C-alpha positions, 0 to 999 in steps of 0.5 A: 451546157459544156462539151463534157456534160453534153457528150455524157450518155445517160445511165444505162444507155449504151453500157451496163449500169453500176446499180444493175447486176450483169452476168459477169458480176452475178457469176463473180459474187456466186463464186465468192459465196461458193468460197465462203460457204467451202471455208465455212464447211471446212471450219466445221469439219475441223471443229467436229473432228476436235470435238470427236476427238475429245469426246473419245478421249473424255469417254475413255479416260475420265473413269480413270479419276475414279477408283472403286473402294472396299471398306473392311475391318482388319484386326492387327495382331501383335504376335504377327506384326510385332513379335518383340513389342518394340514398336520399331518400324525398322524391326517391323519392316521385317514383316513383309507383305505376305504377312499382312495379305491374310489380314486383309483376307480374314478382314474381309470374310469377317466384314462379310459375315458381320453384315450377314451376306451369303456367298458360295466363295471360299475366302481366298476367292472372295479375297480376290476382290481386294487389290494386291496393292492394298496389302502394301498400303496396309503395311505402309500404313501400320510402319507409319503408326506402329500404335496402331497394332493390337487394334481392330481398324477400318480400312478402305482398300482399292478393289481389284481391276476386274471389280472396278472395271465392273462398275465402269463398264468394262466387265459384265456378267457374260464376259465374266463367264469367259474371264479367268480372273473374275467370276459371276459369284465374284460380282454378286458378291461385289453388288451385295457389298454395294448394297451394304454400303461397303463398296463405293466409288470416289475420287481417285487421288492415287492416279495423280500421285502414285507411281506406276504399277505392274501389269497385274495391277492396273487399279493402282497405276498412277502418274506421280513419277511421270509428273515429276519426270516432266516437271524436272525436264521442262525446268531444265528446258526453261533454264538453258533454252530461254537464256540461250535462245534469247541470246542467240536471237538478240545477237543475230537480229541486233548485233551480227553483220550480214554476211554469208556466214549469218546467212548460213547460221539462219538457214541451219536454224530454220533447217533445225526447227523442221528436223524430226524429233526422233533425230535429236533422241539419236543425237542425245543417245550419242553424245549425252549417254554414250559419250558423256556417260550420263545415266539413261532414263534420267530427267537431265538426259531428257531436258538436254535433248529437249533443249536441243529440240526447243532452241530453234523454235525460241530463236525463231519466235524470238527473231520474230518479236525483235523484227516486230518493234518498229525501227523508230524505237531503235532510232529514237534511242540512238538519236538521244545518245544511247549506245546500241546495247542501251537501245536493245536492252532498254527499249527494244527487248522489253517491247519485244518481251510478249512475243518472246515469252509466248514463243518460249512457253509454246516451245515448252509445250511442244517439248512436253509432248514429245515422245520419240526422242525420250524412248531412245534415252531410255525413258520407257523404263518401269520406274517405281521410285520417286526422283529426289528433289533437283537440289538433292541429285534428283535430276540424275534418278530414273524417272518417265514422262507423261507422254512416255507413260501413255505409250507405255500403258497403250502397249499392255494388254489389260484393257484397264490400262487403256483407261489409264492411258487415256486418263493420262492423255487428259492430264497431258492436255490440261498441262498443255491448256494451262501453258497456252493460257499463260502464253496468252495471259503473259502476252496481253499482260506485257503487250505495249502499243506504239 
C-alpha cells in the first residue's frame, strides 16, 4: 500500500458523496427544473396565441370564399338590347346597365311565379335580393355572345350582401327588422327560393379574380387587382434587389479593404435595416413621385420603395451566408492558382447560395406584407381596372396591393367588408407560407456540406 492510497479517505467519510444529492445540488436541480417549466409554459402560451389568432382569422374569413347565388330565367328581347339587329357588340354596348336591370327584375318575378312561390313583396322589392353587380355581369355576357339575344337563358346571379350574410350568420330575422337594407319578408323569399333549389352557396372564384367594388356591393369585391399589383411589385423587387444586394455583399465581404469607410457603410446598412418602413414611404414620395414624376398608385413606385426597404435585409443575409463558408475553401482555391474572383464566383458563392436564396425570399415575404410605405405613395386608391401586362406598360398603371386592400376594406362600414378583409388576410398568409416553404426547399436543395 502506498502513501497515496493509504491517505485516501473512503467514500462518504468527511465529505459529500457524488452519488448522494446534498442540499445545494437539490436546490440547483430544482432551479433548472423550474426554468425548463417556465420555458415550456412560454412556448405553450405562444402556440396558444398563434392558434387563437389563426382561429379568429379563419372563422371570420373562410366564408369570403363562398358566395350565395340565385338561378333565374331571363329573357333577352331584341327590341331592347339590339334594335338594329346587326349583333355588333360596339353598337350593343350603347345599352347601359340601366337597360338590363329590368330584365333581371322581370326574370326573377317570372321564376318566382313559375315555381309557385307566394310572396307579398313587389317586383322591385324582390329584385333587391339580387346584387347590383349581376346587372353588369349579364351585360358583359351578352356583349361577349350576341347570339343570346332573343332567347330565354338561365342565369346564375349573385345574391345581395344582406342575403349572402343571412346564409353566413351575419344577418338574422331580428337584425332584419332594424335594417333598412333588408326585411324579414325578403329573407322568407330567399328561404323559399332555397327550398325550390334556386338559391345555392358555392365556391366564390370571383373573390380571387374580380376587382374591388363600391361600398354598396361588398358581395362583388375581389382581390384580382390587388394580387396583380403585389405580383408586379415583387417582380420589381426581385429584379432589382437581388443582383444589387448580392453584388454589394460580395464586394464588402470579399474585396473591400477594411478601413473606416467600409466600417461606416456596414454600420449604415445595419441602421437602414432597423428604419421604420414608413420612412421609406416618405422617401419614395419625395424622390420617385415629387422629383422623378412617376405616377402615384403604380406598381413601379411601390416596387422601387420596397426595393430600398428590402436591400439591407438581403445584404445582411448574403454577408452572413458568405461568412459561413470556411476560409479553407478560399485558401484551397487560391493555392491551386485560382484568382480572387475565381475563388469567389466558382467556389464561395455557390456554397453560400442556399443562405442567399433564403434571405432573399424572406426579404420578399417581408416586403409583401408592408402597408405603411404603400399608403404614402397613393396605393390606397380605389382601382377597378386591371393593370396591363408588364411589357405593355402595366407597371405604370394604377393598382393596389394585398395588405393595402385589407386596410381599405377594414375602413368600410358594411360588416361584409370585414369578412372580405379576413379572407384577404388568409390569401396573404398563404402567399407568405408558400414563400417560406420555398425558402426551406431551396436551402435544403442547394445545401452542401463540407
